[in-house]
C-alpha positions in Angstrom: -1.0 -7.3 35.0 -4.1 -9.0 33.6 -4.4 -10.4 29.9 -7.2 -9.3 28.4 -8.1 -11.3 25.5 -11.9 -10.7 25.6 -11.4 -8.3 22.4 -9.6 -11.0 20.6 -6.2 -9.5 20.4 -3.7 -11.8 22.2 -1.3 -8.5 23.1 -3.0 -6.6 25.4 -2.5 -6.6 28.8 -3.7 -4.3 31.4 -1.9 -2.8 34.4 -5.1 -1.3 36.2 -8.4 0.2 35.1 -10.5 -3.6 35.5 -11.9 -5.4 38.8 -11.6 -9.3 39.4 -15.3 -10.0 40.4 -16.6 -13.5 41.3 -19.9 -14.7 39.8 -21.9 -17.7 40.2 -20.2 -18.9 37.1 -16.7 -18.2 38.0 -14.3 -15.7 38.5 -15.0 -12.6 35.7 -13.2 -9.2 34.8 -15.2 -6.0 34.6 -13.3 -3.7 33.2 -13.6 0.4 33.8 -14.0 1.9 30.2 -14.1 -0.6 27.8 -15.3 1.5 25.2 -12.3 4.0 25.6 -9.4 1.1 25.8 -11.0 -0.5 22.3 -10.9 2.9 20.9 -7.3 3.3 22.5 -6.7 0.0 21.0 -8.2 0.8 17.4 -6.3 4.7 17.1 -2.9 2.1 18.1 -3.1 0.0 15.5 -3.8 2.7 12.7 -0.4 3.2 13.9 1.3 0.3 13.6 4.2 -0.1 11.0 3.7 -3.6 8.8 0.5 -5.3 8.3 -2.1 -5.9 10.5 -2.1 -9.6 11.2 -6.3 -11.1 11.4 -7.4 -10.9 14.5 -5.9 -7.1 14.6 -8.0 -6.5 11.3 -11.1 -8.8 12.2 -10.6 -6.2 16.2 -11.1 -2.9 13.5 -13.7 -4.3 11.9 -15.3 -5.5 14.4 -14.6 -2.0 16.5 -16.1 0.0 13.4 -19.7 -1.8 13.9 -19.5 -4.2 10.4 -19.9 -6.9 9.6 -17.6 -9.1 6.9 -20.3 -9.2 4.2 -21.0 -5.1 5.1 -17.1 -4.2 5.0 -16.3 -7.1 2.2 -19.4 -5.3 0.1 -17.3 -2.0 0.5 -14.2 -3.5 -0.2 -15.1 -4.6 -3.6 -14.3 -8.2 -2.1 -16.2 -11.8 -1.5 -17.6 -12.1 2.3 -15.6 -15.4 1.9 -12.0 -13.4 0.7 -12.5 -11.2 3.9 -13.0 -14.4 6.0 -10.0 -15.7 4.7 -7.9 -12.9 5.7 -8.6 -12.9 8.9 -8.4 -16.2 9.5 -4.6 -16.6 8.1 -3.3 -13.5 8.5 -3.1 -12.8 4.6 -5.0 -9.4 4.7 -3.5 -7.4 1.0 -1.7 -4.1 1.6 -4.3 -2.2 -0.5 -7.4 -3.4 2.4 -4.9 -3.1 5.6 -4.7 0.6 4.0 -8.5 1.0 3.7 -9.4 -0.2 6.5 -7.0 2.6 8.9 -8.3 5.3 7.0 -11.8 4.0 8.2 -10.8 3.8 11.8 -9.3 7.0 11.6 -11.9 8.4 10.3 -13.9 7.5 12.8 -11.5 8.1 15.8 -10.4 11.5 14.7 -13.9 13.0 13.8 -13.2 13.3 10.2 -16.3 14.1 8.9 -15.9 14.0 5.3 -14.2 10.9 5.0 -16.4 8.8 7.5 -19.5 10.6 5.0 -18.1 9.1 2.3 -17.6 6.1 3.7 -21.4 5.9 4.9 -22.9 6.9 1.9 -20.5 4.5 -0.4 -21.6 1.5 2.7 -25.2 2.6 2.1 -26.2 3.2 -1.2 -26.6 0.7 -4.2 -25.4 2.1 -7.4 -26.7 0.9 -10.6 -25.0 -1.1 -12.7 -24.8 0.8 -15.4 -24.6 4.5 -15.4 -23.0 7.4 -17.1 -20.6 10.1 -15.6 -21.9 13.6 -17.6 -18.8 16.5 -17.1 -20.5 19.3 -17.5 -18.0 22.7 -16.8 -19.5 25.8 -15.9 -17.5 29.2 -14.2 -14.3 27.3 -15.2 -15.4 24.6 -12.6 -16.1 20.7 -13.3 -19.7 19.5 -12.3 -20.6 15.8 -12.4 -24.2 14.0 -12.6 -24.5 10.4 -12.4 -27.1 8.9 -14.5 -28.8 6.2 -14.4 -28.3 4.2 -17.9 -32.0 2.1 -18.4 -31.0 -1.0 -20.1 -33.3 -2.3 -23.2 -35.6 -4.9 -22.6 -34.2 -8.3 -23.7 -35.8 -9.5 -27.0 -38.1 -12.4 -26.3 -36.2 -15.4 -27.6 -38.4 -17.2 -30.4 -39.4 -20.8 -29.2 
């Protein structure tokens, strides 16, 4: 068996599915299906009982193709806070669950959830906005309307 540390996790062992190669720089490992392996690990981590470790959180973030900055923005925290979680194993429960949900959306192909996550990740919301709710045919409709702030009055010198 081979301990597979290239993914950043310390507890992954491969029984097979890899080749050992000798290169001019030394010995190397070539995993037959790296993408499949990482998808399998990601799916398994979503089922893990108990909180994610910092390394597991980082693995899932990286597997989703997100930077610390992007995920922090999506979660409404600072990049520094997210970095600390990954280094010190201090991932808050809500953020742990949110990341697992994002991974499940990707692995299970849940398009509506994935679309919401992508939209939230890429759209910059106006700071000031109104939610206009209207009932039509016994259904509620919501419309988001940006609110323009009046220009600040000039301060007399």
